[in-house]
DOMAR-459736 format. One line per 5 residues: number of its first residue (from 1); their letters; for each residue z, y, x of C-alpha. Coordinates in steps of 0.001 Angstrom, whole numbers, plus 500000, padded with zeros to 6 digits. Example, Ala and Ser with C-alpha at 12.3 -4.5 7.8 and 13.67 -1.06 7.14 Angstrom:
<nodes>
1 = as = 507800 495500 512300 | 507140 498940 513670
</nodes>
This chain:
<nodes>
1 = mtkvt = 179281 889239 563311 | 182936 889632 563664 | 184275 892905 565224 | 186136 892751 568546 | 188804 895078 567293
6 = aalpw = 189750 892655 564653 | 190089 889870 567218 | 192215 892058 569556 | 194884 893747 567468 | 197052 894758 570531
11 = teaac = 194429 897128 571970 | 195679 900167 570060 | 199257 899490 570982 | 198354 899353 574622 | 196785 902785 574460
16 = spkkv = 199973 904394 573043 | 202882 905119 575432 | 205481 904869 572698 | 204205 901540 571664 | 204090 900354 575270
21 = saslr = 207764 901065 575713 | 208493 899356 572470 | 206475 896361 573394 | 208332 895988 576710 | 211777 896149 575049
26 = phgsg = 213461 892797 575487 | 213995 890701 572445 | 216833 888507 571657 | 216916 884827 571574 | 216864 884829 567848
31 = ngetm = 220637 885121 567220 | 220799 888959 567144 | 221926 889444 570837 | 220033 891550 573386 | 219734 891107 577193
36 = pdvrg = 221762 893573 579384 | 220051 896698 580804 | 219347 895801 584467 | 218075 899287 585324 | 221365 900920 584288
41 = rvrgp = 223339 898683 586571 | 221085 899222 589582 | 220670 902986 589164 | 224329 903943 589985 | 224691 901977 593231
46 = aiaag = 221260 903083 594356 | 222137 906771 593911 | 225466 906344 595723 | 223788 904562 598622 | 221213 907307 598887
51 = vlllt = 223842 910069 598961 | 225832 908204 601625 | 222733 907661 603751 | 221800 911343 603481 | 225326 912384 604470
56 = lvlml = 225272 910146 607534 | 221898 911487 608579 | 223140 915073 608299 | 226417 914388 610173 | 225059 912473 613144
61 = paraa = 223643 915501 615032 | 226855 917503 614512 | 229075 914678 615786 | 226857 914173 618792 | 227057 917867 619673
66 = agssp = 230813 917963 619227 | 231448 914814 621223 | 229303 915810 624183 | 231038 917459 627175 | 229634 920438 629046
71 = dtdgt = 227712 920132 632264 | 230448 919824 634871 | 228549 918271 637739 | 225698 920731 637895 | 223001 918100 637203
76 = ggtgg = 222450 918815 633531 | 224548 915857 632357 | 228145 915437 631461 | 229138 914002 634818 | 231787 911748 633287
81 = taepa = 234834 913692 634626 | 236099 917195 634015 | 236712 919674 636812 | 240382 919693 637900 | 242474 922702 637029
86 = pgvsg = 243567 925050 639825 | 246954 924262 641282 | 246873 920692 640043 | 244126 918892 641903 | 240945 919625 643740
91 = avppp = 240292 921978 646647 | 241798 925457 646496 | 239499 928194 647824 | 240914 930476 650517 | 242020 933956 649373
96 = etatg = 239898 936962 650218 | 240729 940554 651064 | 239360 943611 649274 | 236567 943852 651841 | 235492 940251 651321
101 = glaes = 237127 938804 654433 | 239530 935890 654502 | 243159 936824 653904 | 246066 935196 655703 | 247150 931907 654171
106 = iatyd = 248332 928423 655021 | 245460 926001 654517 | 247530 922817 654813 | 251246 922202 655225 | 252193 918582 655951
111 = vvlaa = 255860 917621 656290 | 257443 914282 657166 | 261156 913881 656375 | 262482 910751 658083 | 266074 909753 657382
116 = gtdgi = 267656 907648 660127 | 270437 905119 659874 | 272551 907492 661977 | 272472 910066 659160 | 270179 912475 661029
121 = lrvre = 267138 913953 659306 | 264107 914090 661610 | 261476 916593 660504 | 257877 916989 661611 | 255880 919914 660208
126 = tityd = 252142 920362 660761 | 251052 923846 659693 | 247387 924860 659590 | 247478 928651 659448 | 244493 930886 658690
131 = fdeag = 244859 934278 660383 | 242924 937227 659013 | 240483 939402 660935 | 243304 941357 662589 | 244764 938171 664060
136 = ghgiv = 248365 937551 665032 | 250698 936358 667768 | 251940 933204 666056 | 254190 932074 663226 | 257924 932180 662475
141 = rpvpf = 259628 929284 660698 | 263236 929833 659539 | 265250 926612 659274 | 268594 926888 657458 | 271776 925911 659254
146 = rrgdr = 274136 927320 656621 | 274023 927270 652823 | 277039 928922 651280 | 280032 927553 653198 | 278215 924328 654207
151 = vyevr = 276838 924212 657767 | 274321 921895 659455 | 273296 921392 663056 | 269650 922142 663890 | 268709 920720 667285
156 = girts = 265927 919104 669315 | 263319 921767 668516 | 259847 921001 669916 | 256566 922796 669213 | 252899 922234 670057
161 = sstga = 249396 923219 668947 | 246322 921023 668600 | 243962 924021 668584 | 245054 925472 671920 | 247059 928359 670476
166 = psrae = 250185 929499 672364 | 252988 927214 671211 | 256007 928310 673204 | 259080 928344 670975 | 261854 930917 670907
171 = ttrll = 264890 930354 668701 | 267183 933020 667292 | 270232 932264 665173 | 270700 934789 662388 | 273092 934879 659430
176 = ndvqi = 272050 931602 657782 | 268869 930461 659535 | 267531 929432 662907 | 264366 931477 663442 | 261771 929362 665285
181 = svggg = 259095 931699 666676 | 256000 929775 667799 | 253489 931613 669974 | 254443 935178 670631 | 253566 936877 673871
186 = rrevr = 250658 939245 674295 | 247890 936822 673391 | 246504 937217 669894 | 244953 934373 667924 | 242435 934545 665091
191 = grqay = 240924 932173 662618 | 242405 928766 661894 | 245208 927522 664143 | 247327 924374 663878 | 251000 924248 664863
196 = vieye = 253395 921298 665014 | 257163 921888 664751 | 259635 919037 665229 | 263406 919252 664909 | 266481 917326 663817
201 = vagvf = 269130 918277 661274 | 272579 916659 661438 | 275187 916757 658699 | 272671 917321 655915 | 273479 914226 653812
206 = tpree = 276185 914513 651170 | 278321 911468 650285 | 278656 910841 646546 | 280629 908237 644631 | 277691 905898 644019
211 = hdelv = 275068 907083 646521 | 274371 909337 649497 | 272278 912393 648704 | 269846 914625 650551 | 268703 917962 649123
216 = wdalg = 266240 919835 651327 | 263567 922488 650903 | 260720 920960 652881 | 258618 924137 653195 | 261155 926922 652980
221 = rswnv = 260721 929982 650814 | 260300 932622 653509 | 256501 932456 653799 | 254828 935724 652820 | 251409 934069 652412
226 = pirna = 250163 931509 649867 | 250092 927806 650688 | 246898 926212 649455 | 247688 922542 650037 | 251089 921003 650770
231 = avrve = 252188 917403 651241 | 255696 916047 651829 | 256361 912461 652871 | 259898 911082 652586 | 260756 908048 654726
236 = apvpp = 263988 906064 654481 | 265352 903017 656335 | 266017 901302 652989 | 264298 901577 649604 | 265655 904785 648042
241 = rrvtc = 267241 904679 644628 | 265578 907880 643508 | 263314 910556 644983 | 262336 913746 643137 | 260460 916917 644029
246 = hagvp = 260265 920296 642288 | 257880 923057 643326 | 258094 926814 642885 | 260795 929446 643161 | 264513 928536 643322
251 = gattr = 265560 926881 640085 | 262009 925904 639113 | 261514 922733 637072 | 257851 922094 637912 | 257545 918550 639182
256 = cmrdr = 255412 917886 642229 | 252549 915451 641967 | 253475 912008 643217 | 250707 910814 645490 | 251737 907490 646998
261 = dgpya = 254726 905218 646613 | 255890 902471 648917 | 259053 900448 649357 | 260372 902794 652056 | 258298 905977 651651
266 = vefiq = 257280 908387 648896 | 254709 911158 649199 | 254339 914300 647085 | 251503 916823 647025 | 251246 920310 645590
271 = ralap = 248493 922916 645604 | 248198 926676 645130 | 251768 927666 645971 | 252365 931408 645811 | 254302 933289 648510
276 = hegmr = 258017 932411 648614 | 257479 929170 646682 | 258578 925856 648152 | 259087 922152 647464 | 262683 921027 646906
281 = irvel = 263246 917367 647721 | 266172 915294 646413 | 266733 911784 647789 | 269375 909292 646665 | 270063 906397 649039
286 = pkrai = 272269 903379 648343 | 275866 903736 649416 | 276541 902787 653054 | 272832 902377 653800 | 273142 905089 656467
291 = svpap = 276028 906624 658376 | 277075 909814 656592 | 279783 911916 658269 | 281982 914226 656276 | 280287 917571 655519
296 = rylpp = 281288 920565 657622 | 282434 923767 655952 | 283320 927203 657291 | 285522 929883 655757 | 283606 932050 653303
301 = rwagd = 282039 935283 654466 | 284392 937214 652240 | 287980 936075 651742 | 289600 939353 650727 | 292200 939689 647978
306 = wpgta = 293949 942524 646149 | 296258 943683 649036 | 293356 944615 651265 | 291498 946233 648375 | 294587 948299 647512
311 = mlals = 294905 949554 651084 | 291228 950507 651122 | 291631 952466 647881 | 294710 954274 649258 | 292845 955288 652392
316 = lgmvv = 290003 956770 650347 | 292492 958737 648260 | 294195 960024 651403 | 290885 961283 652781 | 290381 963306 649590
321 = llprr = 293836 964914 649947 | 293613 965667 653679 | 291952 969119 653374 | 294914 970343 651309 | 297562 969202 653774
326 = pvprr = 298603 970790 657106 | 296318 970199 660026 | 297144 966746 661476 | 297081 966082 665149 | 293935 964805 666742
331 = ragta = 295790 961987 668465 | 296965 960642 665121 | 293391 960241 663880 | 292318 958539 667096 | 295241 956123 666925
336 = laaag = 294522 955208 663295 | 290832 954549 664000 | 291623 952419 667060 | 294207 950362 665180 | 291740 949741 662358
341 = allvv = 289034 948583 664770 | 291461 946142 666378 | 292340 944665 662981 | 288664 944133 662101 | 287968 942457 665435
346 = adagd = 291037 940256 665094 | 290042 939178 661586 | 286508 938141 662528 | 287183 937091 666103 | 288995 933813 665458
351 = dvaah = 286126 932335 663420 | 283526 933664 665842 | 285334 932157 668805 | 285581 928775 667080 | 282139 928452 665467
356 = gpwaf = 279833 931119 666913 | 278905 934753 666269 | 277448 934115 662801 | 280497 932246 661498 | 282547 935371 660867
361 = slgdr = 284759 935585 657807 | 286266 938840 656586 | 289485 939084 654596 | 292497 941307 653969 | 292961 942153 657639
366 = clagl = 289422 943450 657748 | 290020 945576 654654 | 293221 946945 656149 | 291380 947740 659355 | 288624 949518 657433
371 = almia = 291280 951516 655596 | 292854 952655 658870 | 289457 953490 660357 | 288541 955591 657309 | 291869 957417 657448
376 = gagvl = 291517 958080 661180 | 287938 959323 660772 | 289093 961622 657969 | 291851 963087 660143 | 289415 963767 662991
381 = cvhrl = 286879 965427 660677 | 289469 967711 659025 | 290946 968646 662414 | 287518 969606 663746 | 286570 971630 660665
386 = rtdrv = 289781 973640 660713 | 289568 974194 664453 | 286058 975615 664142 | 287212 978098 661504 | 289871 979677 663800
391 = prrtt = 288363 982877 665358 | 288261 983042 669132 | 289963 985880 670981 | 287541 988176 672757 | 288580 988851 676321
396 = ardgv = 287330 991542 678666 | 285411 988983 680627 | 283656 987803 677447 | 282750 991399 676621 | 281262 991994 680051
401 = rrg = 279215 988838 679793 | 277930 989731 676349 | 277165 993277 677466
</nodes>
């Protein structure tokens, strides 16, 4: 009987790992060549693909966390939009006092600037004013009628109130402004009140070579309280060439937000204005689109030169030397002071008579008058001091009275 092991010679090789690997080694085709190693070619790309897949798996959570936005809508999600920054958009909360009450502020300030073909600027201001707990008697709106030597005409002032607050207007012309006092009287108002002020300004447009220009501070910079929301609408009879707006203090370069544009109107909005901050509007209209009269100018407030200054300096030097000189007569001092007063009145009187009490202009005559008044006052003072130092003679009657 033949043994099985003899019939199956490969059984021992199959039980040995070294022999198994040798038996699986590819053989050539008989010409000495060997087949390429398939495992070596597959191993490199497989490792690279695995490393790349692992890197992507590790980076996906980090990118998702970095790309997600915080909860801005209060619902646990992203909300899709970020909360607007203060002073740029969104509602501005009212200011509060130290005790937690509402401080005075202007909730809304809406202005319409309408330029007419007659060259007159028609203004309508709607002011929603929040009074504090102490209340107030109304508001005061200064409107400029003079800037430097340039003068305008402010006229047609009308006021009203949609909340029932006293709206009687009183106007007072000061150095450069027309003070429009709305309300007043003995009645106090509290809380939120709305006032409407309407007026016209003539002579405010400036003719240029290629266009006619309007430069106007729509809100003014005299408000001592913050303005939470402001809007200015500019209306023109023709499409304007250019309209700009800058918000803040004088000389500020912060551009207002442009809200709406139309062929004949442009609207700007601004929020969170601090006290004494305004909105400066500049409008350029095509040449001859409106009637623009020549600007009106007044003499400058101060027109003095070196002659008047020299006389003033001489008068001050004379006052210093007066105590060392003989006692001047009292009449001389009175005459000098009176002559100086007449010169001052004559210098300012001609402009006042022609253009009003706040159109005065002072020059060399005023300085000469001040010099004479100072010299006369010095003479009177020295005369009185020296007279008081002279001892009085005691008469018998004085002695009896004292005794």
